[in-house]
N, C-alpha and C positions, 0 to 999 in steps of 0.2 A: 813462393817457397814451396817446393812439395812436400807432400805429407812424410815422404821418408825423411827428408832434412828436417822437418820440423820435430818428428819425433827422436831422431839422432840428436838434434841440438838439445832438447829436454834430457835426454839419457846423459849426454855429456854433463849438463848442468848438475843434474842429480848425483852423478858419480864424483864430481868435482865437490859436493857437500856431505859425501858420505863421512868425512874425518872428521866432522863437528861433534857428533857425540862422544868419540872416544877422546879428541882432546879435552873437552869438558870433563871427562872422567880423570884424565890425567892432572888438569887443573884442581880437581876436587882431592884427588889422592896425594898430591905432592906439594900443592900450593902454586899460587900463579908463578913466583919469580923462579924456583926451582923447574916448574914446567917449560918455561920459555927460555930458559938460559943454559940448557945442557949444551957442553961441548964433548961429552963422549959418546961413542956409539949408542945408537936408541936400544933400549932395553924396554920389555914390558911387564917384568916380573913383579913390579909392584901395582900394576893396574888391575881393575875389576875384572873376572871373567868374562862378564859381557862384552866390555870392552876389548879383551883381547880376541873374541870372536868376531867383534865389528871392524878392527883391524884386517883380519884375514878375509872377511867378507869385501871390505873395500879394495883389498888387493885383488882378489878374484874379480871384482866388477872391473877394474882397470885391465886386467888380462884378458878379459872377455871383450871388453870395448876395443881393444887392439885388432880384434877380428872382425867385429861388426861394423866398426866406423868405416874402414876401407871398402868392405862388401858395398856399402850403401852409396860410398862416393864414386865408386866403380860404377854402380848402377846408374847413378845420377849422370856421370861423364858419357856413358853410353846411352843416354835417355830412356832407361827403361824404368818405368813405373806402372805396375799392375796391381791389381787387388790382391795378389800374393805379396809383393813386396811392401806396399802399404800396410797390410795387417801385420806382417812379419814384424816390421821395426816397432808398431805399437805393441805388439804382444811381447817382444824383447824387452821394451822399457817396463812393463807391468811385472815381466818375469824376473827382471833384475831387481827391482823395487821389493818384490816380496822375498827373493832370495836373500838379499841385506837383512831385512827384518826379521825373517825366521833363522837366519843364521846368527844373528846378534842375539836372539831371544834364546836359542838353542834347540830348536825343533828340527831333528836330522832327516827325517823322511820327506817332509815338504820343502827342505833345504834342496834336496836331492831332485826332487819332482821340478821345482822353479828353475834349476840350473839346467836340467834337461829339456825344458820349454825354451828357455833363451838360447840355448844350444841349437834347438831345432828352428828356431828362427832365423839365427844366422846362416844355418845351412840352405833355408828357403830362399833367402836373398843371394846366395852364391849359386844356387840351382837354377833361380830365375836368370842370373847373368849368363850362364852357360845355356840357356834355353832349354833346360832339361824339365822345366815346369812351367 
């Protein structure tokens, strides 16, 4: 497994686990049975403020993974693995983890910086595919 695929796999796993904290909050706020038996459109009105931010951070992580994952897979299909691509996917993982944590906690400036670092990592992979770096 290339370093790019390894870090992409970890990122997918991490993103897939981001829902756990806000679901636990939902169980605490609503109770177990109401939290798991809802049949109406989802609402977050009764959730803690941090949980509402965690939901938005999770959605943001999914939206950005939809850009990074294909880029890494294209690079892999083209047999492109450079120090830039290897570093970019590791930096992306760290940036997305930081983004989720600081978004959930409510630290706006660090959140924006973490987002920008993750975005730059994605762009680095794309530019590597194009042969521009």
